[in-house]
Backbone as a chain_set.jsonl record, in Angstrom:
{"seq": "MTLDNVVFHTEEDYPEDLGVHHAATHMGFYWAWAVKRGLYNPQWDEAAAEAVADLKAGKMSGAQFVMQHMAGGLEDTDFNPEGLRFTLFYYDDEEEGYGRFMDDYVNTLNTPALASFYHVADNADNQALLDLVFDAALAQWRGSLSGTA", "coords": {"N": [[113.267, 93.735, 92.512], [110.427, 93.259, 91.969], [108.067, 95.18, 91.154], [105.181, 95.42, 89.219], [103.75, 93.495, 87.154], [102.537, 91.922, 84.631], [101.15, 89.419, 84.484], [100.394, 89.11, 87.546], [98.01, 90.566, 86.887], [96.902, 89.075, 85.24], [96.204, 86.691, 86.291], [93.725, 85.744, 87.653], [90.548, 87.023, 87.276], [90.437, 88.097, 84.972], [89.415, 90.167, 81.993], [87.877, 87.968, 79.565], [88.318, 88.612, 77.043], [90.004, 90.256, 76.131], [93.988, 91.005, 75.537], [96.677, 90.168, 76.864], [98.028, 91.834, 76.147], [96.756, 94.679, 77.808], [96.919, 94.38, 80.253], [99.135, 95.652, 80.643], [98.895, 98.053, 80.653], [98.251, 100.437, 82.565], [100.814, 100.096, 84.098], [102.46, 101.197, 81.816], [101.38, 103.919, 81.696], [102.608, 104.747, 83.524], [105.403, 104.23, 83.528], [106.076, 105.238, 80.746], [105.958, 108.167, 81.11], [107.397, 107.919, 83.85], [110.112, 107.816, 81.992], [109.724, 110.24, 80.579], [110.256, 111.58, 82.209], [112.884, 111.492, 83.409], [113.066, 110.128, 85.429], [113.749, 107.161, 85.193], [116.329, 104.494, 84.943], [119.441, 104.971, 83.528], [120.395, 103.32, 82.022], [118.75, 102.054, 80.95], [118.833, 103.655, 78.444], [121.121, 102.171, 77.017], [120.148, 99.614, 76.678], [117.846, 99.7, 75.352], [117.668, 101.515, 73.159], [117.093, 102.959, 70.892], [114.25, 102.337, 71.313], [113.408, 103.744, 73.51], [114.243, 106.294, 72.426], [112.016, 106.199, 70.864], [109.987, 105.881, 72.423], [110.167, 108.264, 73.993], [109.126, 110.294, 71.859], [106.774, 109.916, 71.398], [106.261, 108.092, 69.426], [105.647, 105.388, 70.344], [103.984, 103.431, 73.099], [103.822, 103.162, 76.454], [102.901, 101.029, 77.121], [103.023, 99.301, 75.011], [106.446, 99.29, 75.221], [107.082, 97.881, 77.611], [105.723, 95.698, 76.874], [107.354, 94.536, 74.862], [109.959, 95.203, 75.786], [110.196, 94.752, 78.685], [109.509, 92.522, 79.764], [106.952, 92.691, 80.374], [106.835, 93.94, 83.002], [107.469, 96.575, 86.068], [110.209, 96.481, 87.492], [112.392, 97.017, 90.134], [114.995, 97.929, 89.343], [114.824, 98.949, 87.547], [114.727, 101.879, 87.208], [115.783, 104.657, 88.454], [117.905, 106.283, 91.342], [115.989, 108.251, 92.436], [113.508, 107.974, 90.881], [113.108, 105.597, 91.864], [112.312, 105.615, 94.642], [109.81, 107.689, 94.479], [108.514, 106.029, 93.17], [108.07, 103.769, 94.854], [107.17, 105.137, 97.03], [105.011, 106.265, 96.498], [103.173, 104.076, 95.077], [102.774, 102.269, 97.366], [100.997, 100.977, 99.001], [99.346, 98.707, 101.866], [97.425, 96.873, 101.639], [96.735, 96.242, 98.665], [99.058, 97.305, 97.093], [99.373, 98.765, 95.354], [98.744, 101.672, 95.61], [98.236, 105.063, 95.807], [98.64, 106.139, 93.111], [97.051, 103.658, 91.943], [94.592, 104.848, 92.43], [94.427, 107.249, 91.826], [94.916, 106.654, 88.637], [92.522, 105.448, 88.454], [90.709, 107.138, 89.17], [90.897, 109.909, 87.235], [90.975, 108.475, 85.061], [88.252, 107.34, 84.779], [87.721, 104.543, 85.508], [85.654, 102.806, 86.047], [83.395, 103.319, 84.86], [84.031, 101.829, 82.864], [83.872, 98.719, 80.774], [85.408, 97.259, 82.227], [88.58, 97.393, 84.289], [90.439, 97.07, 83.321], [89.664, 98.207, 80.557], [90.661, 100.388, 79.572], [91.886, 102.517, 76.774], [95.166, 102.88, 75.222], [95.992, 105.126, 74.77], [97.588, 108.666, 73.238], [96.033, 110.695, 75.008], [94.817, 109.764, 77.084], [97.389, 109.162, 78.309], [98.146, 111.819, 78.513], [96.607, 113.168, 80.102], [97.008, 111.649, 82.431], [99.652, 112.224, 82.879], [99.719, 114.853, 84.167], [98.245, 114.186, 86.412], [100.524, 112.96, 87.219], [102.64, 114.414, 87.495], [101.78, 116.391, 89.419], [101.657, 114.696, 91.732], [104.219, 113.968, 92.277], [105.418, 116.309, 92.251], [104.193, 117.073, 94.575], [105.515, 115.444, 96.544], [107.746, 115.747, 95.841], [107.874, 117.946, 97.576], [107.264, 117.707, 99.915], [108.944, 116.296, 100.851], [111.377, 118.837, 101.148], [110.114, 119.987, 102.281], [107.845, 122.022, 101.862], [105.631, 121.207, 100.962]], "CA": [[111.968, 93.6, 93.206], [108.955, 93.192, 91.066], [106.685, 96.25, 91.343], [103.777, 95.313, 88.732], [103.602, 92.852, 86.5], [100.97, 91.973, 83.863], [101.234, 88.641, 85.503], [99.849, 89.724, 88.78], [97.098, 91.074, 86.734], [95.819, 88.266, 84.56], [96.223, 85.328, 86.98], [92.324, 86.335, 88.457], [88.903, 87.541, 86.825], [90.811, 88.878, 84.025], [88.625, 89.78, 80.943], [88.284, 86.834, 78.794], [87.951, 89.752, 75.574], [91.127, 91.466, 75.721], [94.701, 90.307, 75.182], [97.294, 90.454, 77.852], [98.486, 93.463, 76.531], [95.837, 95.2, 77.81], [97.087, 94.635, 81.766], [100.373, 96.599, 80.569], [98.394, 99.566, 79.825], [98.188, 101.576, 83.862], [102.341, 100.464, 83.726], [102.9, 101.735, 80.396], [101.34, 105.452, 81.568], [103.51, 105.471, 84.562], [106.731, 103.995, 82.975], [105.988, 106.492, 79.528], [106.001, 109.559, 82.176], [108.93, 108.393, 84.342], [111.027, 107.897, 81.484], [109.839, 111.594, 79.859], [110.603, 112.654, 83.389], [114.039, 111.464, 83.999], [113.473, 108.958, 86.177], [114.269, 106.065, 84.828], [117.726, 104.243, 85.429], [119.283, 105.021, 82.217], [120.755, 102.094, 81.205], [117.735, 101.835, 79.345], [119.493, 104.118, 76.908], [122.31, 101.324, 76.033], [119.71, 97.979, 76.416], [116.862, 99.71, 74.365], [117.68, 103.603, 73.119], [115.747, 103.097, 69.993], [112.442, 101.87, 71.656], [113.427, 104.744, 74.78], [113.678, 107.416, 71.955], [110.5, 106.34, 70.283], [108.853, 106.379, 73.693], [109.982, 110.029, 74.689], [109.175, 110.979, 71.051], [105.622, 109.158, 71.424], [106.218, 106.515, 68.56], [105.354, 103.814, 71.38], [103.485, 104.033, 74.262], [104.85, 102.822, 77.353], [102.764, 99.934, 77.501], [104.061, 98.448, 74.327], [107.904, 99.18, 75.702], [106.786, 96.87, 78.729], [105.681, 94.299, 76.723], [108.176, 94.523, 74.266], [111.44, 94.949, 75.623], [110.814, 94.394, 79.863], [108.806, 91.145, 80.197], [106.044, 92.723, 81.141], [106.905, 94.296, 84.708], [108.228, 97.167, 85.865], [111.456, 96.399, 88.29], [113.456, 98.42, 90.761], [115.893, 98.327, 88.791], [114.322, 100.325, 86.167], [113.952, 103.383, 88.04], [116.752, 105.803, 88.896], [117.411, 106.294, 92.872], [114.878, 109.311, 92.476], [112.434, 107.312, 90.533], [112.373, 104.34, 92.998], [112.091, 106.512, 95.873], [109.132, 107.894, 94.414], [107.633, 104.909, 93.321], [107.795, 102.878, 96.009], [105.871, 105.982, 97.904], [103.307, 106.253, 94.96], [102.527, 102.545, 94.95], [102.974, 101.719, 98.086], [99.841, 100.411, 100.098], [99.127, 97.775, 102.589], [96.798, 95.46, 101.043], [97.101, 95.627, 97.573], [100.75, 97.625, 96.256], [99.475, 100.326, 94.002], [98.561, 103.038, 96.616], [98.081, 106.559, 95.353], [98.693, 105.716, 92.198], [95.894, 103.378, 91.426], [93.648, 106.026, 93.142], [95.149, 108.855, 90.849], [94.241, 105.919, 87.713], [91.311, 105.048, 88.172], [89.581, 108.459, 88.976], [91.529, 110.39, 86.279], [90.473, 108.129, 83.98], [87.193, 106.838, 85.462], [88.027, 103.222, 85.308], [84.41, 102.356, 87.153], [82.428, 103.813, 83.854], [84.634, 100.999, 81.753], [84.01, 97.35, 81.286], [86.844, 96.692, 83.269], [89.695, 98.414, 84.5], [92.067, 96.909, 81.771], [89.545, 98.34, 79.146], [91.264, 101.813, 78.918], [92.412, 103.122, 76.057], [96.296, 102.937, 75.567], [96.162, 106.585, 73.648], [98.171, 109.881, 73.68], [95.038, 111.382, 75.296], [95.356, 109.003, 78.812], [98.584, 109.318, 78.557], [98.605, 113.542, 78.281], [95.808, 113.207, 81.187], [98.049, 111.18, 83.862], [101.226, 112.891, 83.436], [99.63, 115.753, 85.001], [98.187, 114.002, 87.737], [101.488, 112.087, 87.809], [103.354, 115.578, 87.729], [101.304, 116.74, 90.516], [101.8, 113.969, 92.745], [105.634, 114.123, 91.695], [105.721, 117.849, 93.106], [103.824, 117.483, 96.014], [105.984, 114.467, 96.811], [109.263, 116.599, 96.258], [107.553, 119.076, 98.36], [106.916, 116.704, 101.636], [110.817, 116.34, 101.331], [112.203, 119.948, 101.544], [109.113, 120.709, 103.754], [107.642, 123.05, 100.973], [104.482, 120.519, 100.469]], "C": [[110.985, 93.842, 92.457], [108.299, 94.351, 91.744], [105.293, 95.954, 90.792], [104.2, 93.959, 88.308], [102.41, 92.533, 85.481], [100.192, 89.962, 84.49], [100.338, 88.42, 86.899], [98.425, 90.021, 88.632], [95.672, 90.224, 85.839], [95.67, 86.645, 84.856], [94.538, 85.114, 87.443], [91.505, 87.016, 87.729], [89.77, 88.771, 86.132], [90.085, 89.042, 82.628], [89.065, 89.106, 79.928], [88.608, 87.894, 77.143], [88.952, 90.549, 74.933], [92.706, 90.361, 75.972], [95.118, 90.975, 76.769], [97.881, 91.705, 77.914], [98.009, 94.321, 77.336], [96.48, 95.543, 79.629], [98.353, 95.622, 81.203], [99.792, 98.281, 80.622], [98.945, 100.56, 80.881], [100.352, 101.354, 84.26], [102.813, 100.666, 83.109], [102.83, 103.428, 80.623], [102.336, 105.705, 82.301], [104.949, 105.065, 84.121], [106.815, 105.259, 81.892], [106.485, 107.731, 80.566], [107.21, 109.519, 82.994], [109.84, 108.372, 83.194], [111.151, 109.464, 80.866], [110.487, 112.41, 81.08], [112.009, 112.486, 84.307], [113.866, 110.111, 84.975], [113.562, 107.553, 86.061], [116.016, 105.697, 84.541], [118.421, 104.253, 83.366], [120.793, 104.412, 81.577], [120.372, 101.73, 80.331], [117.843, 102.194, 78.081], [120.386, 103.147, 76.374], [121.089, 99.904, 75.781], [118.365, 98.699, 75.07], [116.596, 101.383, 74.05], [116.993, 103.819, 71.813], [114.044, 103.258, 70.208], [112.973, 102.974, 72.641], [113.299, 106.322, 73.754], [112.596, 107.162, 71.462], [109.208, 106.823, 71.574], [108.981, 107.546, 74.056], [109.55, 110.526, 73.714], [107.289, 110.422, 70.798], [105.07, 108.525, 70.562], [105.61, 105.164, 69.49], [105.131, 104.097, 72.072], [104.414, 102.996, 75.252], [104.673, 101.764, 77.487], [103.298, 98.607, 76.475], [105.915, 98.397, 74.472], [107.942, 98.247, 76.999], [106.878, 95.93, 78.175], [106.697, 93.736, 75.787], [109.533, 94.22, 74.952], [111.933, 94.962, 78.093], [110.079, 93.01, 80.77], [107.789, 91.5, 80.753], [105.245, 93.273, 82.12], [107.297, 95.342, 84.47], [109.099, 96.636, 87.423], [112.112, 97.441, 88.994], [114.064, 98.586, 90.579], [115.924, 98.846, 87.38], [114.101, 102.033, 86.558], [115.606, 103.889, 88.074], [116.405, 105.721, 90.732], [116.21, 107.032, 92.789], [113.914, 108.719, 92.126], [112.264, 105.861, 91.622], [111.949, 104.85, 94.121], [110.682, 106.768, 95.464], [108.018, 107.21, 94.3], [107.301, 103.929, 94.049], [106.718, 103.734, 97.065], [104.814, 106.329, 96.874], [102.571, 105.049, 94.93], [102.547, 101.746, 96.032], [100.83, 101.738, 98.981], [99.674, 99.267, 100.753], [98.563, 96.668, 102.176], [96.973, 95.015, 99.598], [98.434, 96.13, 97.084], [100.468, 98.515, 95.64], [98.939, 101.233, 95.138], [97.441, 104.327, 96.212], [98.058, 106.639, 93.91], [97.807, 104.798, 91.362], [94.453, 104.267, 91.763], [93.589, 106.956, 91.913], [94.364, 108.105, 89.392], [93.173, 106.401, 87.654], [90.442, 106.184, 88.333], [89.892, 109.309, 88.388], [91.03, 109.787, 84.797], [89.191, 106.869, 84.082], [86.956, 105.309, 84.605], [86.227, 102.676, 85.492], [83.132, 102.611, 85.56], [82.812, 102.583, 82.451], [83.976, 99.765, 81.584], [84.71, 97.078, 81.915], [87.471, 97.871, 83.382], [90.74, 97.956, 83.614], [91.08, 97.291, 80.692], [89.822, 100.006, 78.651], [92.109, 101.681, 78.075], [93.949, 103.183, 75.644], [96.732, 104.067, 74.29], [96.345, 107.68, 74.241], [97.736, 110.962, 74.523], [95.163, 111.291, 76.846], [96.732, 109.507, 79.005], [99.085, 110.961, 79.171], [97.649, 113.52, 79.628], [96.711, 112.877, 82.931], [99.191, 111.935, 83.937], [100.328, 114.195, 84.156], [99.225, 115.321, 85.952], [99.485, 113.225, 88.025], [102.431, 113.149, 88.069], [103.14, 116.119, 88.95], [101.807, 115.732, 91.893], [103.488, 113.78, 92.969], [105.773, 115.314, 92.787], [105.396, 117.83, 94.69], [104.89, 116.135, 96.998], [107.599, 114.751, 97.577], [109.128, 117.44, 97.547], [107.676, 118.676, 100.15], [108.158, 116.776, 101.696], [111.593, 117.409, 101.859], [110.999, 120.738, 102.276], [108.459, 122.003, 103.722], [106.083, 122.38, 100.831], [103.193, 121.037, 101.371]], "O": [[110.732, 95.043, 92.364], [108.054, 94.306, 92.949], [104.303, 96.112, 91.506], [104.953, 93.303, 89.028], [101.311, 93.033, 85.721], [99.045, 89.6, 84.755], [99.653, 87.409, 87.053], [97.617, 89.918, 89.555], [94.458, 90.398, 85.73], [95.263, 85.726, 84.145], [94.273, 83.916, 87.535], [92.094, 88.067, 87.477], [89.835, 89.945, 86.498], [90.105, 88.001, 81.97], [90.142, 89.281, 79.358], [89.293, 87.376, 76.262], [88.982, 91.193, 73.885], [92.633, 89.229, 76.45], [94.512, 91.736, 77.524], [98.182, 92.439, 78.855], [98.921, 95.001, 77.806], [96.484, 96.664, 80.138], [98.174, 96.719, 81.733], [100.391, 99.357, 80.617], [99.809, 101.382, 80.573], [101.052, 102.308, 84.599], [104.012, 100.485, 83.325], [103.645, 104.208, 80.13], [103.055, 106.672, 82.049], [105.77, 105.879, 84.543], [107.556, 106.207, 82.151], [107.681, 108.022, 80.533], [107.993, 110.465, 83.08], [110.697, 109.214, 83.46], [112.25, 109.974, 80.652], [111.049, 113.503, 81.026], [112.272, 113.007, 85.391], [114.715, 109.224, 85.057], [113.401, 106.856, 87.063], [116.796, 106.5, 84.027], [117.947, 103.715, 82.365], [121.769, 104.864, 80.978], [120.855, 101.267, 79.298], [117.414, 101.694, 77.041], [120.503, 103.208, 75.15], [121.189, 99.241, 74.749], [118.131, 98.092, 74.024], [115.75, 102.171, 74.473], [116.331, 104.845, 71.656], [113.117, 103.866, 69.673], [112.735, 103.675, 71.657], [112.571, 107.261, 74.076], [111.864, 108.144, 71.594], [108.221, 107.555, 71.653], [107.973, 108.093, 74.503], [109.256, 111.671, 74.057], [106.766, 110.786, 69.745], [103.87, 108.255, 70.53], [105.207, 104.102, 69.016], [105.692, 105.135, 72.422], [105.369, 102.289, 74.931], [105.599, 101.048, 77.869], [103.739, 97.5, 76.784], [106.57, 97.545, 73.873], [109.072, 97.904, 77.347], [107.744, 95.105, 78.466], [106.941, 92.531, 75.857], [110.149, 93.175, 74.743], [113.002, 95.073, 78.694], [110.132, 92.683, 81.955], [107.432, 90.809, 81.707], [104.032, 93.311, 82.328], [107.586, 95.672, 83.32], [108.397, 96.45, 88.418], [112.352, 98.559, 88.54], [114.563, 99.495, 91.242], [116.756, 99.049, 86.496], [113.42, 102.97, 86.142], [116.481, 103.179, 87.577], [115.382, 105.361, 91.314], [115.221, 106.375, 93.115], [113.055, 108.73, 93.007], [111.198, 105.345, 91.959], [110.956, 104.285, 94.58], [109.969, 106.003, 96.113], [106.935, 107.388, 94.859], [106.28, 103.262, 93.88], [105.781, 103.25, 97.701], [103.662, 106.704, 97.092], [101.353, 105.064, 94.755], [102.365, 100.541, 95.859], [99.932, 102.531, 99.265], [99.959, 98.397, 99.929], [99.093, 95.564, 102.303], [97.256, 93.869, 99.248], [99.075, 95.221, 96.557], [101.381, 99.247, 95.26], [98.319, 100.185, 95.321], [96.218, 104.401, 96.331], [97.205, 107.434, 93.513], [97.732, 105.033, 90.156], [93.394, 104.108, 91.156], [92.602, 107.219, 91.226], [93.38, 108.686, 88.935], [92.776, 107.411, 87.074], [89.422, 106.227, 87.645], [89.15, 110.214, 88.771], [90.786, 110.403, 83.759], [89.244, 105.756, 83.558], [86.336, 105.032, 83.578], [85.876, 101.97, 84.547], [82.107, 101.936, 85.472], [82.165, 102.454, 81.412], [83.233, 99.635, 82.556], [84.304, 96.022, 82.401], [87.211, 98.972, 82.896], [91.768, 98.56, 83.309], [91.426, 96.78, 79.627], [89.344, 100.619, 77.696], [93.073, 100.934, 78.246], [94.044, 104.373, 75.94], [97.458, 103.934, 73.304], [95.796, 108.021, 75.289], [98.445, 111.915, 74.848], [95.453, 112.179, 77.649], [97.03, 110.269, 79.925], [99.997, 111.236, 79.95], [98.303, 114.119, 80.482], [96.9, 113.509, 83.97], [99.678, 112.272, 85.016], [100.834, 114.188, 85.278], [99.709, 115.938, 86.901], [99.555, 112.793, 89.175], [103.197, 112.862, 88.989], [104.116, 116.377, 89.655], [102.282, 116.216, 92.921], [103.83, 113.379, 94.081], [106.172, 115.185, 93.944], [105.997, 118.311, 95.651], [104.786, 116.139, 98.225], [108.234, 114.478, 98.595], [110.016, 117.605, 98.383], [108.061, 119.269, 101.158], [108.621, 117.37, 102.67], [112.371, 117.228, 102.796], [111.035, 121.884, 102.721], [108.336, 122.835, 104.621], [105.245, 123.233, 100.541], [102.066, 120.593, 101.149]]}, "num_chains": 1, "name": "protein.A"}
């Protein structure tokens, strides 16, 4: 099952001044965080070992990984069982399918102040900001499962 893909974002109202890789920025931040937290399918360690190592070391951005190794999207099979359960929870939204993840992303990076949602800089500073927010969301979710939230 496809969870997110650049095609979903470039089909309508995509800024003409941006390359398609900008449509992977939000996914890339999430993917890089998930890999660093061990929430990804370990098959990636075999399929793209060097790229996974570069991602973990900050030598490659998540968006670069998504575009170069994941055909521009996130699939359910990209995550381990816990990672998938959390991702389905975090992305869940009846209308758009991006739920709290999108709220956290937009609010943390203040995307309304940018030319568009897709004009977010794909850099380590933004990754660090989002890592904190994603960590908090994961901790809250885990706490809700154990009754300690």
